[in-house]
Structure formats: structure tokens, C-alpha cells
C-alpha positions as CSV (number, residue, x, y, z in Angstrom):
1,M,58.1,-31.5,50.9
2,T,60.7,-28.8,51.2
3,K,63.8,-29.3,49.0
4,L,67.2,-28.6,50.6
5,V,69.4,-27.8,47.8
6,C,73.0,-28.0,48.5
7,L,76.2,-26.7,46.7
8,H,79.5,-28.0,47.2
9,H,82.9,-26.3,47.9
10,A,85.6,-25.5,45.4
11,G,87.1,-28.6,43.8
12,G,84.4,-30.8,45.3
13,S,81.5,-32.8,44.0
14,A,77.8,-33.2,45.2
15,S,78.7,-36.6,46.8
16,V,79.8,-34.7,50.0
17,F,76.2,-34.2,50.8
18,R,75.2,-37.7,50.1
19,P,75.1,-38.9,53.9
20,W,72.7,-36.0,54.6
21,Q,70.0,-37.6,52.4
22,S,70.1,-40.7,55.0
23,Y,69.8,-38.1,58.1
24,A,67.1,-35.9,56.7
25,P,63.9,-36.0,58.7
26,P,60.5,-36.5,57.1
27,G,59.4,-33.6,54.8
28,I,62.9,-32.4,53.8
29,D,64.4,-34.0,50.6
30,V,68.0,-33.3,50.2
31,V,69.1,-32.3,46.9
32,P,72.9,-32.1,46.1
33,V,73.4,-30.3,42.9
34,S,76.7,-31.0,40.8
35,L,78.3,-28.0,39.1
36,P,79.3,-28.4,35.5
37,E,82.3,-29.6,34.8
38,D,85.3,-27.7,33.4
39,R,85.6,-29.5,30.2
40,A,83.0,-30.7,27.8
41,E,81.4,-33.3,28.9
42,G,77.9,-34.3,28.1
43,G,77.8,-31.2,26.2
44,R,78.2,-28.9,29.2
45,T,81.1,-26.9,30.2
46,R,81.6,-24.8,33.5
47,P,81.6,-21.0,32.7
48,G,84.6,-19.2,33.4
49,S,83.3,-16.7,36.0
50,I,81.3,-17.0,38.9
51,G,78.8,-14.6,37.5
52,A,78.4,-16.7,34.4
53,L,77.6,-19.7,36.4
54,V,74.8,-18.3,38.4
55,P,72.3,-18.4,35.3
56,V,73.3,-22.0,34.6
57,L,73.0,-22.9,38.2
58,A,69.6,-21.3,38.5
59,D,68.4,-23.4,35.8
60,L,69.7,-26.6,37.1
61,V,68.2,-25.7,40.6
62,R,64.7,-24.8,38.9
63,K,64.5,-28.2,37.3
64,E,65.2,-29.8,40.6
65,V,62.8,-27.8,42.8
66,G,59.9,-27.1,40.5
67,D,57.2,-25.3,42.2
68,E,58.1,-26.8,45.7
69,D,59.5,-24.6,48.6
70,F,63.3,-24.9,49.0
71,V,66.3,-23.7,50.9
72,L,69.8,-23.0,49.5
73,F,72.8,-24.3,51.5
74,G,76.3,-23.6,50.2
75,K,79.6,-24.7,51.6
76,S,82.8,-22.5,50.8
77,M,82.6,-21.5,47.2
78,G,78.9,-23.0,47.1
79,G,78.0,-20.3,49.9
80,L,78.8,-17.5,47.4
81,L,76.8,-19.3,44.7
82,A,73.9,-19.8,47.2
83,Y,73.8,-16.1,47.9
84,L,74.3,-15.1,44.5
85,L,71.4,-17.5,43.2
86,T,69.2,-16.0,46.1
87,R,69.7,-12.6,44.6
88,Y,69.2,-14.0,41.0
89,F,65.9,-15.3,41.8
90,G,64.8,-12.2,43.8
91,E,65.9,-9.6,41.2
92,R,64.0,-11.5,38.4
93,G,60.8,-11.8,40.6
94,D,61.3,-15.8,40.4
95,S,60.4,-18.0,43.2
96,A,63.3,-17.4,45.7
97,P,64.2,-19.7,48.2
98,K,62.6,-19.7,51.7
99,A,65.9,-19.2,53.5
100,L,69.6,-19.3,52.8
101,A,72.4,-21.0,54.7
102,V,76.1,-20.6,54.3
103,A,79.1,-22.5,55.9
104,S,82.7,-21.6,55.4
105,F,82.6,-18.5,53.6
106,G,83.2,-15.0,54.6
107,A,80.5,-12.0,53.2
108,P,80.5,-11.7,49.9
109,H,81.6,-8.2,49.6
110,I,84.9,-9.2,51.7
111,P,87.3,-10.3,48.9
112,W,88.4,-13.9,49.1
113,R,91.9,-14.9,48.9
114,N,93.3,-17.1,46.3
115,F,94.9,-19.6,48.8
116,T,96.5,-22.0,46.0
117,D,98.9,-18.8,45.1
118,G,102.3,-20.2,45.6
119,Y,101.7,-23.8,45.3
120,E,101.9,-24.3,41.6
121,D,103.6,-27.5,41.9
122,D,100.9,-30.3,42.8
123,R,103.1,-31.9,45.4
124,T,103.4,-28.8,47.5
125,L,99.7,-27.9,47.0
126,V,98.8,-31.3,48.3
127,R,101.0,-31.0,51.4
128,Y,99.4,-27.6,52.1
129,L,95.9,-29.0,51.8
130,H,96.7,-31.8,54.0
131,R,97.8,-29.5,56.8
132,I,94.5,-27.7,56.7
133,G,92.5,-30.9,56.5
134,S,91.3,-31.3,53.0
135,I,93.6,-34.1,52.1
136,P,94.0,-37.4,53.9
137,D,97.3,-38.9,55.0
138,W,97.5,-41.6,52.2
139,V,97.1,-39.1,49.3
140,V,100.2,-37.0,50.6
141,E,102.8,-39.0,48.8
142,R,100.6,-39.8,45.7
143,P,99.6,-36.3,44.3
144,E,99.0,-37.8,40.8
145,W,95.9,-39.7,42.2
146,V,94.0,-36.5,42.9
147,A,95.6,-34.2,39.9
148,P,92.0,-33.8,38.5
149,Y,90.6,-32.6,41.6
150,L,93.8,-30.1,41.9
151,G,92.9,-28.7,38.6
152,R,89.3,-28.2,39.4
153,L,90.3,-26.7,43.1
154,R,92.6,-24.1,41.2
155,E,90.0,-23.0,38.7
156,D,87.2,-22.9,41.4
157,V,89.5,-20.6,43.7
158,R,90.4,-18.6,40.8
159,R,86.7,-17.9,40.1
160,C,86.1,-16.9,43.8
161,A,89.2,-14.7,43.9
162,D,88.3,-13.1,40.8
163,F,84.7,-12.3,41.9
164,R,84.0,-8.5,42.4
165,F,80.9,-7.8,44.7
166,E,78.2,-5.4,43.1
167,P,76.0,-3.8,45.7
168,Q,72.5,-5.0,46.5
169,G,69.5,-3.2,45.4
170,G,68.2,-4.0,49.0
171,P,68.8,-6.2,52.1
172,L,68.0,-9.8,51.5
173,A,64.5,-10.7,52.4
174,V,64.8,-14.1,53.3
175,P,66.4,-15.6,56.8
176,V,70.2,-16.2,56.5
177,R,71.9,-18.4,58.5
178,V,75.9,-18.5,58.3
179,F,78.1,-21.2,60.0
180,I,81.8,-20.4,60.4
181,G,84.6,-22.7,62.0
182,D,86.5,-21.2,64.9
183,R,89.8,-22.7,63.7
184,D,89.2,-22.0,59.9
185,P,92.5,-21.4,58.1
186,L,91.1,-19.9,55.1
187,V,88.0,-17.6,56.4
188,P,88.6,-15.4,59.4
189,V,85.7,-15.5,61.8
190,E,85.6,-11.6,61.4
191,A,84.7,-11.9,57.7
192,A,81.8,-14.2,58.4
193,R,80.6,-11.8,61.0
194,R,80.1,-9.4,58.2
195,W,77.1,-11.2,56.7
196,P,74.6,-9.2,58.9
197,E,75.4,-6.1,56.7
198,L,73.5,-7.8,53.7
199,G,70.3,-8.9,55.3
200,E,67.5,-8.1,57.6
201,D,67.3,-11.4,59.5
202,V,70.9,-12.7,59.6
203,E,72.6,-15.0,62.4
204,V,76.2,-16.0,62.3
205,R,77.1,-19.1,64.2
206,V,80.8,-20.0,65.3
207,L,81.2,-23.8,65.5
208,S,84.2,-25.9,66.6
209,G,86.0,-26.8,63.6
210,G,88.1,-25.7,60.7
211,H,87.2,-25.0,57.0
212,F,85.6,-28.3,56.2
213,L,82.7,-28.1,58.4
214,V,80.5,-30.6,56.4
215,S,83.0,-33.4,56.7
216,E,84.1,-32.6,60.3
217,D,80.3,-32.2,61.3
218,I,79.3,-34.2,64.3
219,G,75.7,-33.4,63.6
220,L,75.5,-29.5,64.9
221,L,75.6,-28.0,61.5
222,R,73.3,-30.8,60.0
223,Q,70.8,-30.2,62.5
224,S,71.0,-26.6,62.3
225,I,70.1,-26.7,58.4
226,F,67.5,-29.2,58.8
227,G,65.9,-27.0,61.6
228,L,66.0,-24.1,59.1
229,A,64.1,-26.2,56.4
230,S,61.5,-27.3,59.1
231,D,60.8,-23.8,60.3
232,I,59.6,-22.9,56.9
233,R,56.7,-25.4,57.0
234,P,54.7,-24.2,60.2
235,S,51.8,-26.5,59.4
236,T,53.9,-29.6,59.7
237,H,55.6,-30.7,62.9
238,V,59.0,-32.4,62.4
239,E,60.7,-33.9,65.5
240,P,64.4,-32.6,65.9
241,A,66.6,-34.4,63.4
242,I,69.2,-34.7,66.5
243,W,67.5,-37.6,67.9
244,R,68.2,-39.4,64.3
245,T,72.1,-38.8,64.8
246,V,74.1,-41.7,65.6
247,G,77.6,-40.2,64.8
248,P,79.8,-38.0,62.3
249,S,78.7,-38.3,58.6
């Protein structure tokens, strides 16, 4: 069994990957990981920086995967975290992921823009998020309904914007697959195309879509990630998951 560990976007939750669990082909266990909350809840708080969050996440991931093979996949902020976890495990000689997949995040040595700047008022932020496809129509006139989400979003985006890249000791040793939407309003395609500078086996694929590829996906992204996870198990044949696809998740 290969674990496919999935890390969510800024302000989001692991629930975005739950539909993937029903689509996963035999031999792949989709493991959505929830980040610690910003405020004390059950004795856990989310660290204030991306760098401080990585060891916390590493412990969570290690508990989930045990001694089994695993692949890391992250969307947006989750992509940055998945990259940093790959480095963290490798630099400590720990069992590293067999592959890394990232969606909707530029190469980590390219600074991330805090797109919530200038939208300090919840109503204006909600309207902006609606324009870029993050907020459904029914929320636009009820920003108070998503106030907790907006708070988490602002803090997570700040963490990404504050992140400062430290040069790697060497190229990433695992296969890296990067996916970017051709109409992403937050991440330029050219920023995603810089990922090959960080690894020996890096491919960047431009998909039709915006920033929210996971929720927009008609199966292309999901099947590509499942294929990557399947490829690390050469002794086990898995039929292409595309035949299992009924419609968008």
C-alpha cells in the first residue's frame, strides 16, 4: 500500500481531498492531513511561521505513514509545505517520500505575494475571492458566515509571503511533478516553470483552469497524481484510474 499524503491550501481544510478517497485505485491510500488550528484546540496551536510548522507536520505525517511508502502532494500553500517536508526528511536521513507533487504554487525560491493586502475589510476580501473562484455566489452578501475562514486565510497567506527560501544542499532526489492552471490569477505560469531549477527529475504541466485546480478538476489532476503514486510500486499493476472517473469531484 502506498500512502498519498495530501496537504491543503491556505485557509482550507483536509476535506477538499475527501472525494479523492473514493476515486483512489487499489493500492493507494489517500491520507488528507489537517494542519493544526491557529488557536488552542485540543492542546494544539499552529506555529506562527512556515518554517516552524514543518517539524510539526513531519510528526503528523510520520504517524500517518509509519514504515509504508508515501507520496506527498500539496495544493497552493500545501505545495510549499510538501516541498519543505521533502527537504526536511531528506536532510535528516529519515524515510523520504518517493515522489513530490505540487499544484498551484510557484517555485519556492520565487517570492509569494500576499494577495489579501488591500482587502482588510471582510466584505471586500469576500468579493475578491469570489472573482477568483474561491467563494460561491451565496456567500458574497454574507461575509460573516465565513469569518473564521477569512481569518485562517489571512494568517496562512501571511506565512507564505513571509517565507524566505534557503538554498538547498543539492537537487531534490525524488521525482517532482508540478501542475499549474493556465488562468491562475495568483501564480504566474512562469513562476511554476522555475521548479526544474530545484531537482533532477522535475516536470511542469499546465492544465486548463485557475488557482483552485483540486476543486475544478475533471479528473486530469487527480489521475496524474494517482499515476505518480502507482509508478513507485513497479511490482503491482494498477489499471489507469481514468476508467473510474465519473465526473468532476
